[in-house]
C-alpha positions as CSV (number, residue, x, y, z in Angstrom):
1,X,8.2,-6.4,9.6
2,X,9.3,-9.9,10.5
3,X,7.6,-11.4,7.4
4,X,9.8,-13.8,5.4
5,X,9.1,-11.6,2.4
6,X,8.4,-7.9,2.5
7,X,7.4,-7.1,-1.1
8,X,6.2,-9.0,-4.1
9,X,6.6,-7.2,-7.4
10,X,3.9,-7.9,-9.9
11,X,4.8,-6.9,-13.5
12,X,1.7,-6.6,-15.6
13,X,3.6,-7.7,-18.8
14,X,7.0,-9.1,-19.8
15,X,8.1,-5.6,-20.9
16,X,8.0,-4.5,-17.3
17,X,10.4,-7.2,-16.1
18,X,13.6,-5.2,-16.5
19,X,12.1,-2.4,-14.4
20,X,11.0,-4.9,-11.8
21,X,14.4,-6.5,-11.7
22,X,16.1,-3.1,-11.1
23,X,13.6,-2.3,-8.3
24,X,14.1,-5.7,-6.7
25,X,17.9,-5.2,-6.8
26,X,17.5,-1.8,-5.2
27,X,15.3,-3.3,-2.5
28,X,17.7,-6.2,-1.8
29,X,20.6,-3.7,-1.5
30,X,18.6,-2.1,1.3
31,X,18.1,-5.5,2.9
32,X,14.4,-5.5,2.0
33,X,13.3,-9.0,1.1
34,X,11.6,-8.8,-2.3
35,X,10.8,-11.1,-5.2
36,X,9.3,-10.8,-8.6
37,X,6.3,-12.9,-9.6
38,X,7.5,-13.9,-13.1
39,X,4.8,-16.6,-13.6
40,X,2.7,-16.7,-16.7
41,X,-0.6,-16.0,-14.8
42,X,-2.8,-13.0,-15.0
43,X,-2.1,-10.0,-12.8
44,X,-5.2,-10.7,-10.6
45,X,-4.0,-14.3,-9.9
46,X,-0.5,-13.0,-9.0
47,X,-2.0,-10.5,-6.6
48,X,-4.2,-13.1,-5.1
49,X,-1.3,-15.5,-4.5
50,X,0.7,-12.8,-2.8
51,X,-2.3,-12.0,-0.6
52,X,-2.6,-15.6,0.3
53,X,1.1,-15.6,1.3
54,X,0.3,-12.6,3.5
55,X,3.0,-10.5,2.0
56,X,2.8,-7.0,3.6
57,X,3.2,-5.1,0.2
58,X,2.4,-5.9,-3.3
59,X,3.8,-3.5,-5.9
60,X,2.0,-3.6,-9.3
61,X,4.2,-2.5,-12.2
62,X,2.7,-1.4,-15.5
63,X,3.4,1.1,-18.3
64,X,2.5,4.1,-16.2
65,X,4.7,3.1,-13.3
66,X,7.7,2.5,-15.6
67,X,7.3,5.8,-17.4
68,X,6.9,7.8,-14.1
69,X,9.3,5.9,-11.8
70,X,6.4,5.4,-9.4
71,X,4.5,2.4,-8.0
72,X,1.0,1.2,-7.3
73,X,1.0,-0.4,-3.9
74,X,-1.5,-2.9,-2.3
75,X,-1.2,-3.6,1.4
76,X,-1.9,-6.8,3.2
77,X,-4.5,-5.0,5.3
78,X,-6.5,-4.2,2.2
79,X,-5.5,-0.6,1.4
80,X,-4.0,0.7,-1.8
81,X,-1.9,3.7,-2.8
82,X,-1.2,4.7,-6.3
83,X,1.5,6.9,-7.8
84,X,4.1,6.4,-5.0
85,X,7.6,7.6,-5.8
86,X,10.1,4.8,-5.5
87,X,12.5,6.5,-3.1
88,X,9.5,7.3,-0.8
89,X,8.4,3.6,-1.0
90,X,11.8,2.3,-0.1
91,X,12.1,4.8,2.8
92,X,8.7,3.8,4.1
93,X,9.7,0.1,4.0
94,X,13.0,0.7,5.8
95,X,11.2,2.7,8.5
96,X,8.5,0.0,8.9
97,X,11.0,-2.8,9.1
98,X,13.2,-0.9,11.6
99,X,10.2,0.1,13.8
100,X,8.9,-3.4,13.9
101,X,12.3,-4.8,14.7
102,X,13.0,-2.4,17.5
103,X,9.5,-2.9,18.9
104,X,10.1,-6.7,19.1
105,X,13.6,-6.2,20.6
106,X,12.3,-3.7,23.3
107,X,9.3,-5.7,24.3
């Protein structure tokens, strides 16, 4: 994906920020552009703002996600997927970015 930002991480509460920061760092290490929405707004507003920015993936992080090392993902196209293992999510992002990049280069 050629988007300026690949993923927005939306922690539901402040207690999820450490987990979100660790995930962001893991994504940045893989050269995946990610940021955390640390604003004081409600989760729905944070999700709506990311949708308006047309971010390809929004990862919602709550208690269940932190306990299980999994994510709930919302896609720009409107789909959702819950209970995604973090390594699977990172691999899927890497493949999506590489395929899009190579499609552009080869066109």
